[in-house]
C-alpha positions as CSV (number, residue, x, y, z in Angstrom):
1,M,-158.3,142.4,51.6
2,S,-156.5,139.4,53.1
3,P,-153.8,137.7,51.1
4,S,-154.8,134.4,49.4
5,L,-153.1,131.2,50.5
6,T,-152.6,128.2,48.3
7,V,-150.7,125.0,48.8
8,R,-149.2,122.9,46.0
9,R,-147.1,119.8,45.8
10,I,-143.5,120.6,45.0
11,A,-142.6,120.5,41.3
12,A,-139.6,118.7,40.0
13,D,-137.9,122.0,39.0
14,Q,-138.3,123.7,42.4
15,G,-135.0,122.8,44.0
16,A,-134.1,126.5,44.4
17,V,-137.4,127.3,46.1
18,F,-137.0,124.3,48.4
19,R,-133.5,125.5,49.3
20,E,-134.7,129.0,49.9
21,L,-137.5,127.8,52.2
22,R,-135.4,125.3,54.0
23,T,-132.6,127.8,54.8
24,A,-135.2,130.4,55.9
25,S,-136.7,127.9,58.2
26,L,-133.4,127.0,59.7
27,R,-132.4,130.6,60.1
28,E,-135.6,131.4,62.0
29,A,-135.9,128.1,64.0
30,P,-132.6,126.3,64.0
31,Y,-133.6,124.0,66.9
32,A,-136.8,122.7,65.2
33,F,-135.5,120.6,62.4
34,G,-133.4,117.5,61.8
35,E,-130.6,119.4,60.0
36,T,-128.6,122.5,60.8
37,L,-128.4,125.7,58.8
38,E,-124.7,124.9,58.1
39,D,-125.8,121.6,56.6
40,A,-128.3,123.3,54.3
41,L,-125.9,126.1,53.3
42,S,-123.1,123.7,52.6
43,A,-125.2,121.4,50.4
44,D,-124.9,122.0,46.8
45,A,-127.9,123.0,44.6
46,A,-128.0,119.6,43.1
47,T,-129.0,118.1,46.4
48,F,-132.1,120.3,46.6
49,D,-132.8,119.8,43.0
50,A,-132.7,116.0,43.5
51,T,-135.0,116.2,46.5
52,A,-137.5,118.3,44.6
53,A,-137.5,116.0,41.6
54,E,-138.0,113.0,43.9
55,H,-140.7,114.5,46.0
56,A,-142.6,115.7,42.9
57,V,-143.4,112.1,41.9
58,S,-142.9,109.8,44.9
59,F,-145.6,107.8,46.5
60,I,-143.6,107.6,49.7
61,A,-142.4,111.1,50.5
62,T,-143.3,114.6,49.3
63,T,-143.1,118.2,50.1
64,F,-145.9,120.8,49.9
65,I,-145.3,124.5,49.5
66,L,-147.4,127.3,50.9
67,Y,-147.8,130.4,48.7
68,T,-149.2,133.7,49.7
69,E,-150.1,135.9,46.7
70,G,-148.0,133.5,44.6
71,H,-144.9,133.8,46.7
72,P,-143.4,130.8,48.6
73,A,-144.1,131.3,52.3
74,G,-143.9,127.8,54.0
75,L,-143.5,124.1,53.5
76,V,-144.2,120.7,55.1
77,E,-142.9,117.2,54.4
78,A,-145.2,114.2,54.3
79,Y,-143.8,110.6,54.2
80,F,-144.4,107.0,55.1
81,D,-141.7,105.4,57.2
82,D,-140.0,102.2,56.0
83,T,-141.2,100.0,58.8
84,A,-143.7,97.1,58.4
85,A,-146.4,99.4,60.0
86,R,-145.8,102.0,57.2
87,R,-146.7,104.9,59.5
88,A,-147.5,108.2,57.9
89,F,-145.8,111.4,59.2
90,V,-145.9,115.1,58.7
91,C,-142.7,116.9,59.6
92,E,-140.4,119.8,58.8
93,L,-143.3,122.2,59.0
94,W,-142.4,125.9,58.7
95,V,-144.4,129.0,57.8
96,A,-142.8,132.5,57.4
97,P,-143.5,134.5,60.6
98,A,-145.1,137.3,58.5
99,V,-147.9,135.1,57.4
100,R,-148.4,132.7,60.4
101,H,-151.5,134.5,61.5
102,L,-153.2,133.5,58.2
103,R,-153.4,129.8,59.2
104,G,-151.0,128.6,56.6
105,G,-149.6,125.9,58.9
106,E,-153.0,124.4,59.3
107,L,-153.5,124.5,55.5
108,L,-150.1,122.8,55.0
109,V,-150.7,120.0,57.6
110,D,-154.2,119.4,56.3
111,T,-153.0,119.2,52.7
112,A,-150.2,116.8,53.6
113,S,-152.5,114.7,55.7
114,A,-155.0,114.5,52.8
115,W,-152.2,113.3,50.5
116,L,-151.1,110.7,53.1
117,A,-154.8,109.5,53.5
118,G,-155.1,109.3,49.8
119,E,-152.1,107.0,49.8
120,G,-153.8,104.8,52.4
121,A,-152.9,106.2,55.8
122,M,-155.4,105.8,58.6
123,E,-153.3,107.7,61.1
124,I,-151.0,110.7,60.7
125,Y,-148.1,111.1,63.1
126,A,-145.9,114.0,64.1
127,W,-142.9,114.2,66.4
128,V,-143.0,117.4,68.4
129,A,-140.3,118.7,70.8
130,D,-141.7,118.7,74.3
131,A,-140.2,122.1,75.0
132,N,-141.9,123.7,72.0
133,R,-145.3,124.5,73.6
134,N,-146.4,126.5,70.6
135,A,-146.0,123.6,68.3
136,M,-147.6,121.2,70.8
137,R,-150.7,123.5,71.0
138,F,-150.8,123.9,67.2
139,Y,-150.9,120.2,66.6
140,E,-153.4,119.6,69.4
141,A,-155.7,122.2,67.9
142,L,-155.6,120.2,64.6
143,G,-156.8,117.1,66.4
144,F,-153.4,115.4,67.2
145,G,-153.1,113.7,70.5
146,P,-150.4,111.9,72.4
147,T,-149.4,108.3,71.6
148,G,-147.3,107.9,74.8
149,E,-144.2,107.4,72.7
150,H,-141.2,109.6,73.5
151,R,-137.6,109.8,72.3
152,R,-134.5,111.9,72.6
153,V,-133.8,114.5,69.9
154,V,-130.8,113.2,67.9
155,R,-129.1,116.6,67.5
156,A,-129.8,117.6,71.1
157,P,-129.9,114.5,73.4
158,E,-130.8,116.6,76.4
159,Q,-134.2,117.4,74.8
160,A,-137.1,115.0,74.3
161,E,-139.9,114.9,71.8
162,S,-143.3,113.2,71.9
163,L,-145.1,111.4,69.1
164,L,-148.6,112.7,68.4
165,V,-151.2,111.1,66.2
166,R,-154.4,112.2,64.4
167,H,-156.8,109.6,63.1
168,V,-158.1,109.9,59.6
169,P,-161.8,109.7,59.6
170,T,-163.3,107.0,57.5
171,T,-166.0,107.8,54.9
172,S,-168.7,106.5,57.3
173,Q,-167.4,108.7,60.1
174,V,-167.5,111.8,57.8
175,F,-171.1,111.1,56.8
176,Q,-172.1,110.6,60.5
177,Q,-171.1,114.2,61.4
């Protein structure tokens, strides 16, 4: 019997779960996120509590948590940037190595994308490190493609990342399939 996977939006009282998942992600893939493990470990619990409380109710940014058999096993952030274009992004995706084969990453990205689409997004963006071929293939398999936009990674200026986009199908496109 395969384990069941569920995804739920973070609840206001899940600061400790958020901290646990964020530090686990940084331990396993310290190069893949915008903060360092040291940053996460030195932040007090109130910081994670505040983020969880904000993301539980915000219409601009949220976090989704992946559960396997009821246990937290991954997370993804979804947000709208503060530009006039109000672009929608998924980021900070991480799934525990022991359950990656269960397609939890796909479930997280699809759930976050559905939330963004429900808030009006027509396109979903993701910055992906050029050197991370696994992540690039993962997003491409989910229908993301290159925008042609590139930038240097802030924490590692010798590395570059590419902006990918996935178009949200309109209702008429869904019915045409």
